[in-house]
Structure formats: C-alpha cells, structure tokens
C-alpha positions in Angstrom: -27.6 9.8 47.7 -29.1 10.5 44.6 -27.7 10.7 41.1 -29.1 14.1 39.9 -27.3 15.3 36.9 -26.3 15.3 33.2 -24.4 12.1 32.8 -25.0 9.6 30.0 -23.5 6.2 30.5 -21.1 5.3 27.5 -23.1 1.9 27.2 -26.3 3.8 26.5 -24.5 6.1 24.1 -23.2 2.9 22.3 -26.7 1.5 22.1 -28.4 4.5 20.8 -25.5 4.6 18.2 -24.6 8.2 19.0 -20.8 7.7 18.3 -18.8 5.9 16.1 -20.7 7.4 12.8 -17.2 7.9 11.3 -14.6 5.8 12.4 -11.2 7.0 11.9 -9.6 4.1 10.0 -6.2 3.7 11.0 -3.9 1.4 8.8 -0.8 -0.6 10.2 2.4 1.7 9.9 0.6 4.7 10.2 0.8 7.4 13.3 -2.3 9.7 13.6 -2.9 12.5 16.0 -6.4 11.1 17.9 -6.6 14.8 19.4 -7.1 16.1 16.3 -9.0 13.5 14.1 -10.7 11.3 16.5 -12.5 13.4 19.3 -16.2 12.2 19.7 -19.0 14.1 20.6 -20.7 14.4 22.9 -18.3 14.1 25.8 -19.2 12.8 29.2 -20.0 14.1 32.4 -21.4 12.5 35.9 -22.4 14.5 39.0 -23.7 12.7 42.2 -25.1 14.6 44.9 -28.6 14.5 46.9 -31.5 16.4 45.7 -31.3 18.7 48.7 -27.8 19.0 49.8 -26.4 20.7 53.4 -25.1 24.0 53.0 -21.8 24.2 51.7 -22.0 21.0 49.8 -21.5 21.3 45.9 -20.6 19.3 42.8 -20.6 20.1 39.1 -18.7 18.8 36.1 -18.4 20.0 32.4 -16.7 19.1 29.4 -15.4 20.2 25.8 -14.2 17.7 23.1 -13.2 20.7 20.8 -11.3 22.2 23.7 -10.2 18.3 24.9 -10.9 19.9 28.3 -12.5 18.3 31.4 -13.6 20.0 34.6 -15.3 18.6 38.0 -15.8 19.9 41.2 -16.8 18.1 44.7 -16.9 20.7 47.5 -18.0 20.2 50.9 -16.7 23.2 53.5 -17.2 23.4 56.8 -19.8 20.7 57.7 -20.4 19.9 61.2 -22.2 16.7 62.9 -22.9 15.8 59.0 -21.6 12.8 56.9 -21.9 13.3 53.5 -20.6 12.3 49.9 -20.5 14.0 46.6 -18.5 13.1 43.1 -18.3 14.6 39.9 -16.4 13.4 36.9 -16.0 14.4 33.0 -14.4 12.4 30.2 -13.2 12.9 26.6 -13.4 10.2 24.1 -11.6 9.4 21.2 -12.5 6.3 18.9 -10.3 4.6 16.0 -10.6 1.5 14.0 -7.6 -0.3 13.1 -8.0 -1.0 9.6 -8.1 -4.7 7.9 -9.6 -7.3 5.5 -10.5 -10.7 5.1 -7.3 -11.8 5.3 -5.9 -9.6 7.9 -8.9 -9.2 10.2 -7.8 -10.6 13.7 -4.4 -10.1 13.0 -2.4 -8.9 16.3 -0.2 -5.3 15.8 1.6 -3.7 18.5 1.0 0.0 18.7 2.0 3.0 20.9 0.0 5.7 22.4 1.7 8.7 23.4 -0.2 11.2 25.6 0.5 14.7 27.3 -2.3 15.7 29.9 -1.9 18.9 32.2 -4.2 19.9 35.3 -4.9 22.5 37.4 -6.9 22.4 40.4 -7.4 23.3 44.2 -7.6 20.7 47.2 -8.5 21.4 50.9 -9.1 18.9 53.6 -9.6 19.8 57.5 -11.3 17.7 60.2 -13.0 14.5 59.5 -12.7 15.2 55.7 -11.5 13.4 52.8 -11.4 13.5 49.0 -9.9 11.8 46.0 -8.7 13.1 42.4 -7.9 10.7 39.4 -6.9 11.4 36.1 -6.6 8.2 33.9 -6.3 7.2 30.2 -8.2 4.1 29.3 -8.4 2.0 25.9 -10.8 -0.1 25.3 -11.7 -2.7 22.6 -15.5 -1.6 21.7 -15.9 -3.8 18.8 -18.8 -5.4 20.6 -20.6 -2.3 21.8 -22.6 -4.3 24.7 -19.3 -5.8 26.1 -16.1 -3.7 25.8 -12.9 -5.3 26.9 -10.2 -3.2 28.9 -7.0 -2.9 26.8 -5.0 -0.7 29.0 -5.8 1.8 32.2 -3.0 4.6 32.5 -3.3 6.0 35.8 -2.0 9.9 35.0 -2.2 11.3 38.4 -3.9 10.8 41.4 -4.0 13.2 44.4 -5.5 13.0 48.2 -4.8 14.1 51.4 -3.1 17.5 50.8 -4.4 21.2 50.6 -3.2 23.7 48.3 -3.0 24.5 44.3 -2.4 21.1 42.4 -0.7 22.2 39.3 1.3 19.7 37.2 1.5 17.6 33.8 2.3 14.2 32.5 3.5 12.7 29.6 4.4 9.0 28.4 4.7 6.7 25.6 2.6 3.3 26.5 2.7 0.3 24.5 -0.6 -1.7 23.7 -1.4 -4.6 21.5 -4.3 -3.9 19.0 -6.4 -6.4 16.6 -6.8 -5.7 12.9 -10.6 -5.1 12.1 -11.6 -4.1 15.7 -13.0 -0.5 16.8 -11.3 1.1 19.9 -12.4 3.9 22.0 -9.8 6.1 24.3 -11.2 8.0 27.2 -9.5 10.5 29.2 -11.0 11.3 32.3 -11.1 13.6 35.4 -13.1 12.1 38.4 -13.4 14.1 41.7 -15.2 13.0 45.0 -15.5 14.2 48.5 -16.8 12.8 52.0 -16.8 14.0 55.5 -17.8 12.5 58.6 -20.5 13.3 61.1 -18.2 15.0 63.9 -18.5 17.9 66.5 -15.6 19.5 64.6 -15.9 21.1 61.6 -14.6 19.0 58.4 -13.8 20.3 54.9 -13.2 18.1 51.6 -12.8 19.9 48.5 -11.3 18.9 45.1 -12.1 21.9 43.0 -10.8 21.3 39.4 -13.5 23.6 37.6 -13.1 27.2 39.3 -10.3 29.5 38.3 -7.4 28.9 40.1 -4.8 31.4 41.8 -4.1 34.8 41.3 -3.9 34.7 37.6 -7.2 33.0 37.7 -6.0 30.3 35.5 -8.8 27.6 34.6 -9.0 24.7 36.7 -9.4 21.1 34.9 -7.6 18.7 32.9 -6.6 19.2 29.5 -5.4 16.4 26.7 -2.5 18.4 25.2 -1.4 16.0 22.8 -2.7 12.2 21.9 -0.8 10.3 19.3 -1.1 6.8 18.0 1.7 4.6 16.2 0.5 1.6 14.8 3.1 -1.0 14.1 3.5 -3.2 11.0 1.4 -6.6 10.8 4.0 -9.2 11.1 1.8 -11.8 10.4 0.6 -10.1 7.2 4.4 -9.0 6.4 5.1 -12.8 7.0 2.5 -13.9 4.5 3.8 -11.5 2.1 7.1 -12.5 2.1 6.4 -16.3 1.8 4.2 -15.3 -1.2 7.0 -13.2 -2.7 9.4 -16.1 -1.7 7.5 -18.3 -4.0 6.9 -15.7 -6.6 10.8 -15.3 -6.6 11.0 -19.1 -6.7 8.8 -19.4 -9.8 10.5 -16.5 -11.5 13.9 -18.4 -11.1 12.7 -21.7 -12.4 11.2 -19.5 -15.6 14.8 -17.7 -15.9 16.6 -20.8 -15.7 14.1 -22.4 -18.4 14.7 -19.2 -20.5 18.1 -19.5 -20.0 18.1 -22.8 -21.4 16.0 -21.9 -24.3 18.3 -18.9 -25.1 21.2 -21.3 -24.8 19.5 -23.9 -27.4 18.7 -20.7 -29.5 22.0 -19.8 -29.4 23.3 -23.0 -30.7 20.8 -23.1 -33.5 21.7 -19.7 -34.4 25.4 -20.8 -34.6 24.5 -23.9 -36.7 22.5 -21.6 -38.9 25.3 -19.2 -39.3 27.7 -21.8 -40.0 25.2 -23.5 -42.7 24.7 -20.3 -44.2 28.5 -19.6 -44.6 28.9 -23.2 -46.1 25.6 -22.3 -48.3 27.3 -18.9 -49.5 30.6 -20.8 -50.3 28.6 -23.6 -52.4 26.8 -20.2 -54.2 30.1 -18.7 -54.7 31.4 -21.8 -56.6 28.2 -22.1 -58.5 28.4 -18.7 -59.7 32.3 -19.3 -60.6 30.8 -22.3 -62.6 28.1 -20.5 -64.1 30.4 -17.7 -65.6 32.9 -20.6 -66.8 29.9 -22.1 -68.8 28.6 -18.7 -70.0 32.2 -18.1 -71.2 32.4 -21.5 -72.7 28.8 -20.9 -74.7 30.3 -17.8 -76.0 33.2 -19.3 -77.1 31.3 -22.1 -79.0 29.0 -19.8 -80.3 31.7 -17.9 -81.9 33.2 -21.5 -83.2 29.7 -22.2 -84.6 29.2 -18.7 -86.0 32.8 -19.0 -87.8 32.7 -22.6 -88.7 34.0 -23.8 -92.2 34.8 -27.3 -93.6 36.2 -28.4 -96.6 34.7 -31.0 -99.5 34.8 -32.3 -103.1 33.1 -30.7 -105.3 32.2 -34.1 -107.1 32.3 -35.2 -110.8 31.6 -32.6 -113.4 32.8 -30.6 -116.3 36.1 -28.7 -115.4 37.4 -29.4 -112.2 36.2 -32.7 -110.9 36.4 -33.7 -107.5 38.4 -30.1 -106.6 38.9 -29.9 -102.9 36.6 -26.6 -101.9 35.8 -24.8 -98.6 32.6 -23.5 -97.3 31.9 -20.2 -96.0 30.8 -19.3 -92.4 27.4 -19.7 -91.6 25.1 -16.9 -92.7 23.1 -15.0 -90.4 19.6 -13.5 -90.5 20.9 -10.1 -92.3 22.8 -12.4 -95.0 21.0 -12.5 -98.4 19.0 -15.4 -98.8 20.9 -18.4 -100.7 18.9 -19.3 -103.9 19.1 -23.1 -105.0 20.7 -23.4 -108.5 18.1 -24.3 -111.1 18.7 -27.3 -113.5 16.9 -28.5 -116.3 15.8 -32.2 -115.9 14.2 -32.4 -119.6 15.3 -35.1 -121.9 18.8 -34.1 -123.7 18.1 -33.4 -127.5 20.6 -36.0 -128.3 18.3 -38.6 -127.1 15.5 -37.1 -129.5 14.1 -39.6 -132.0 
C-alpha cells in the first residue's frame, strides 16, 4: 500500500517550527476556551491508498481549524476477489502552556478538560468486508518537541460492524494533571479505515464521514463543539505563600508586641511627665504668690521710705538750744533743691587787735 496524500506528521511540524509561534499562556485558576483561543494551523490530514486502487476503492480527508471540523472517508464498495485496505484521518490541534516562573516551574497542578464533540457519517459492511471509525481526544506534553509525552487519551466514539447512519454527540469533563512551565497539545481526531478479503462473494466496507448524509444532506464529519480547560490552583505555590505569610504575620506580631511595650513605656513616661508638670505648676503658682507678696512689701517699704521722718536735737545755739525738732519727708526729684546755709568763718572783730 502506498501513502499518497496530504498528511504531514505532527513531529515534522514541530521540527519545522510551524506551530507554537504564539502559545496561549494559562495561569493557575484560569478557565479558557481552547476552541476559540488555542486552535493551531495547519490542521492535519492523512490518507493511505495504493497509487492505482481497484474500482470502487476511495480514501480522502479534509479538516478546518477555523470550523473545528474533521472529515474522513474510507470507501470500498462491491469488491470481488480483492483484498484491499484504505484509511483516512483528520485532526485539529489546540496548544497551550501552563504559566510559571523560576519559583513555580515544575509544580504540578490539577486541571479539568471539558469537551463536546458531535459526528455524522454513513457506514456499510457486506461480505468479507470490515471497517473501523474512531474519534479521539488526546492530551500530550510537547515541552520536548522531539519526545511528546501522552497525558491522557479519551475515546470519544468508536464504530464498527454496523451499517447505516452514524450520528451522535458526546460530552464529558476529564481530569488531567499538568506541570507549570510546560507546553501541551490537545488533538481532536477522526480516523477511518476499511478492508476487504479476497473472496468470490461481493464485499463492501464503508466508513464515510466526509460526504453529505441523509435526506437533509447534512455535512458528514466530526466537529469539536466545545473545548474548555480549567486549571486549578498551584497547591505547592499556595503552601509556600501561606508559609511566607505566616512568617510575615509572626514578624508583624513580634513588632506589634514590641510597639505595644514601647507604647506602654511611653504612656508611663507621659503620665510621669504629666504629674511632674502638675507639681511644677503648683510650685510656679506658689512662687507667683510669693513674688506678689514681695512686690506688695516693696511697695509698702517704698511708701515708708518716701514718708520717713525722725526727731533730733537742734544742738547748742542762740535761742532754743537743744530743742527737739522733726525732719520733713524725703525730697523727690520734683522738690526744689535745698541750699546749704552759708556761714562766715572769718575772725570775729572782738578778737581784733
């Protein structure tokens, strides 16, 4: 069998650097719509069929990252004495990174991936024919592009052995565990295959999820109707923050206790100062009273000095000898100057020769 179609492997796309050019960064605690914000172009298709297939053998696939749609067709109809196999698949990719830093890279976080996928196709089997249809959702850690690691594979829908219209939908919420700082790829895929054995009877095997289906001619294929990622909190980082906050609270408590002691000491000092001030005020009041008493005494003394008189004897002399006399009050600046009595100290004439 020859591989002839448009498929480009995921690893070759990774190696060529054609995706992850603008990775969606998701923070712990975030909820994001991957279908709306993380679709990666180009989507993938793969078709396996011989270069010169027999009449009645077809295989084809197409996809749209814009419409989140995958279509594939593996068609073998009415083959006789022919052993033949064909397969076709399509996939739409969604990429994101769990945000982290040097302190949190490598921390594990729990996440929930919610999806809703619908499908529509036609199957048929007759004689020695067989087909298979598989719709899957896979989550891979692609931090190391050359060595992607499977995180989860979800079997959304499988079909084989029946003939008729295959139409339906599925939705679920799947828990996954992610690593901060790592990049992830979610791949929604539709895969079909058909095979016949070489027998004399007519054999058919059809898994057509590409052609229009039914009387209403609704489009065949599988579609991602919803794809939501909710990342939980980083418990390790949260524990580190709690420890840091607890340490900070303890330090603040010590500081508050020290401040409380200082406030108590300051309060005691203020109370002591208040008492001293009250005592000083009383002393100042007493001193003021004493100063006022001294001022009154000085005023009284001034009056006494200003009005002071005393008695004296006039001494020997003509007339009233040794007569008691009283002085007048002290003279002030405005009183006339007292002139001394002039006496003649010349020799008396009775002693003249």
